[in-house]
Every structure is written in C-alpha cells, then in structure tokens.
N, C-alpha and C positions, 0 to 999 in steps of 0.2 A: 562490402555493404555500403549503401549510400543512405544519406539522411537528408531531410528537407529543412530548409530554413523557414518555409511557410507553414503555418498551422494547418493541420488536416482535420477533417471531420471524422466521426467515429468509423463509418464504413470504409472511407478511403484509407485511414490509418491501418485498420485491420487487413485490408487488401494488400497494402504495401508490406506489412509484416509477413503475410502469407506467401508473397512472391519473393521475399528476401530482399526487398528494396529499403526496408527501414528496420533498424535494430537499436535505436536510441531511446533516451528517456522520453516519457509521454507528457510530462508536465508542460502546460502551455498549449497542448493540442486539444482539439475537440472540445473547446470551451462550451459549457452548457450540458455536456454529457457526463454521466457517472463514470469514474474510473474505479476499477476494482482490484484489490489484492486477491491472490489466488493461492489455494493450498489443495493439492491432490494427494490422496492417501489410499492405501489398500482398505478394503471394506472392513476388515477386522480392527482397524484403528478409528473408523469414522465415528462411531457412537461416542467414544471418549473425547474425540476432538470437538464434536458438536457440544458436549457437556462443557468443555473448556471455553468455547465461545460463549455459551450461555452464562457462565460464571464470570466472564471477563468481557462484557459487552462494549466497553469503551474502546479498547484496542482491537476487538474482534467482532464488529457488527456484521451480522449475516445478511447478505443480499439474496443469495440463492444457493441451494444445495442440489446437485444433480443426482440422478439415479446412477448406481454403479455401472460403469462402462459407457455412460452417455457423455460425449464431449460437447454437446450443444447447450449453451446457456439460454434455455427457452424463454425465461422470464425477462432477462435484461438485454438479450441480443439474439433474438431468434435467427437461426441460419448460420450463426458464427460457430467457430470450432476452436476450443481451448488448446488443441494440439498444435495449432499453426498461427493463431491470431494475436499472440503477444510478441513484442519485439525481442525479448530475451527471457529465458527461463533459468531456474536454479534447481539442480538435481542433487538430492540428498541420498546417500546410502548409509544406513545404520547411524543416522544423525549427523553425518559429515557431508559437507559440500564436495561433490566430485566433478561437477561440470556446469557450464552455463551456456547451453546451446540455444539456437534460435528456432528450433523445431523439435517436438517431442513425439512425433508419430511412431518412431521406432521403439519408444518406451511404453506405448499405450497397452493397457491390459483391460480385460472385461471386468476385473474386480476393483478398478480405481474409481474413487468417489471424489468429485470436485466440489470444493467450497469456494464461493465467490464472496468476498468480504469487502466492506466499505473502506474508503480511502480518503485521506484528508484533502486530496485534490478536488473532491466533490464540491467543497466550499470555496475553492480559490477564485472562481469567477465572481462570487458574491463579494469576496474581499476586494477584488480589483474594481468591481463596479462601485464600491464605496470609496474608491480613491486610495486604497491601501496597497502600496507597492510591495511586490514579492521579489526580493533580489535574486532568489535562486533561478527564477525564470529568465531574467535578463543576463545573469552571470554564468551559470553552469548547466542549467537544465535539471540538476539534481538537488532536491531538498536535503539538507544535512540531517542525519538520524543518529541517535545515540542510545546505547544501552544505559539503563538506570539501575539504581539500588531499590526500586519498587518491584516487589515480587507479585506475579499474578497468582490468582487463586488456583491451586492445582486441580486437575481432573484426571483421575487414573494415571496414566503414564506421562501426561502432559503437564509441564510446569516450567517456570523460568522467569527471567526479568522482563518488565515492560520496556519496550523500545519507544522512543519519542522522536517526533520531528520538530524542527525549530525554525521559526521565522522571526526576524527582529523588527520591533516597532518602537516608536516613542511611547512613553507611558499613556498618553491620551489615546493613541492609535491602538494600543494593546487592549484598552477597555472596549473600544469599538469592535475590534476583532473578536473578542470574547463574546460580545453580545450577538454578533452575526453568527458565529460558528455554533453557538449553543442550539440553534435551530436546525442543525444538520447532524443528527445522530449517526447517519451513515458515513459522515466525515469525521467521526470520533468525537463530535460534540465540542463543548467548550474546552479551552486549554486546561491542562492539569497543573501547570506551574508557570510562573513568569519571574524573571529576575535571576538570582544567584544559581548558576547551574550546579554548583557543588552540593546543593541541597538534594539534588537528584543523583549524586554520585558521579557527576560529569566533571572531570578534573581539567580538561582542556577543550574548550569549545571550538578551537581551531582544528581539532583532529576528530571529526565524526567517525563513528564506527561504520556507517554506511553513507552513501551519497558524498557530497563535497561541501567543504566549508564555504560560507558566504560572508560578505561584508556586514559587520555589525558596528554602526557608527557610535561615537561616544554619547550621543543623545538618545540612543536606542537601548532597549532591554531585550534579552532573548525571551521568546514566548514558546512554550512547549506544549505540543498536542500528543496524545496517545497515537501510536503508529501501527499500521498493519504489517510491519516486519516482525512484530512481537511473536506471531505464531512460528516464525522461522527459528527463533530461540527455543521455543517449546519443542520443536522437532529434535533438537539436540538431546533433550532429556528423554523423549519418548523412543527415539532410535528405531523408527520403522525401517524395514529393509529397503523400502523405496518411498520417497516422497518428492514431489515436484511443486515448486512455487514460481511466482514471478521473480525475476531478478530485481533487487531493490531499485525503485524509480521507473521500472519498465512494466507498466500496468496493463491490464486488460481494459480496453475502452469500450463501454457498453452503449446501447442505443437509448436507454431511458435517460431522462433529463435529471440534472442535479436538483432542479426545483421540485421534481416529483418526490424527492426524499425529504423536503423541508417540512418541519413540524410547526 
C-alpha cells in the first residue's frame, strides 16, 4: 500500500482507497468534508442499534442509515460504495475483532444495514481556522482515543463504555475549542471533560486504547470529546455474528461539507 503526504479531497481519497493506493488515517485529508464513522450490522440487530444511537446521541450521532443490502451512502456521498471506499475496516465475529481488511466486498450480504455516524474530525477544520493547533495531525495522523468509566445507556443487546478522543490545549484554548465544537453535533458537540483524565478512568494518557499518543505540553490540559469508536465497544456486548466498522482513525470521507452540519 502507498499513502500520500498531500491532503486529498473526498472523491480523490475514496478513489485511492478503492484502487488500493491509500490505507492510512484520514485526519487532515479532505478538509471541509464530513468524515464518518461506520457500523454495518445484520438487519436483525439494526433496530436495537438504532435505539442505542438514539439513546446515546453524543458518541453516536446518526448521519445516514442505508436500506438493507445497499452499500451506497446516497445522502452524504452519492455514487460511493462503503465496501471499498474506506482505507481500512474492522471485522467482528461474535463481538471479537478478527480482521482489518482494506476491502469488504467478499463479506457483503443482502441483509447488512449500514449506519454512517458523525465524527469529531468534522469540526477540526473549524478548530484549525481559529488558530488551534491539533498535534495528532502533525505528529501521527491518529487522534488518541481512550475507553472511559462512563457507561452508555443500554439498548437491547447493545451496551458498554463511552470512548473519548483527546486533543491538548492551553486553558484559554480549551474554552475556545468548546465554544466552537458545541455548534457541531455531528462532531460529537462540546467536550465532555477537560483536565484530570483519571476522572474518566484513564490511568495513563500516554497509552491510548486506540490511535496514538500525542505531545501534551506542561502548559496544556487534555480535552476529551465523545468518540465514534464507542459503538465498537457496544458490539462486544451485543455479539452479532458479523459486524463491520471502520478501523479507528480510518474514516469514510463524505461529499457533504462540515459547515452543512453546523447549528
């Protein structure tokens, strides 16, 4: 696989995913376009998962739900194909991760329902436009993500802890970041916590559960947002025979603009 040092727009990034030329993290690419988390489930789990999203809108904001068997995100990226157009996927069997392929055409079935969910990357351009630096873009390409001691509201077979993403800011910057992101509910809205990570049950901020650690300077505090990896934790509890998600940090990049989701 090859990756690019130059940012790609949404259509170009999806095309490179489709032809196998790009399999890296999507943060920093297609600025101005919505990036989406994805969950694909058998139809007999879909209603319960939709209820889980409705009960937990901050980590699971719904952008689009497909008809069973339809791989095209008609509202957010007409003509795209969720089977090929993400850089990397995560495959679950009975709630356990078994593979991280770059194409899922061989797994596709007519009973699979796709959920496209909002992502914190939606608001990153607004943060950068305000002069707020995001070290994960410059350092690793992967935002650090952590399991917390906050439990989601259960729905049927779906339950589990909230996952959060972290970006470090000075105290004044943290206030500005909160004010900006509260206008982007599809990017999980305002932060859920800033400061001491142990209050969220995070014992070592240098060891994220997903993504990679970033530099947090002595004059900065960690700021935490709800994260779209949360549904992947709920899949462990629900144990569907098959489920497919994006690999953490490897999002579906849509054609609709981030500003179209601003409230």
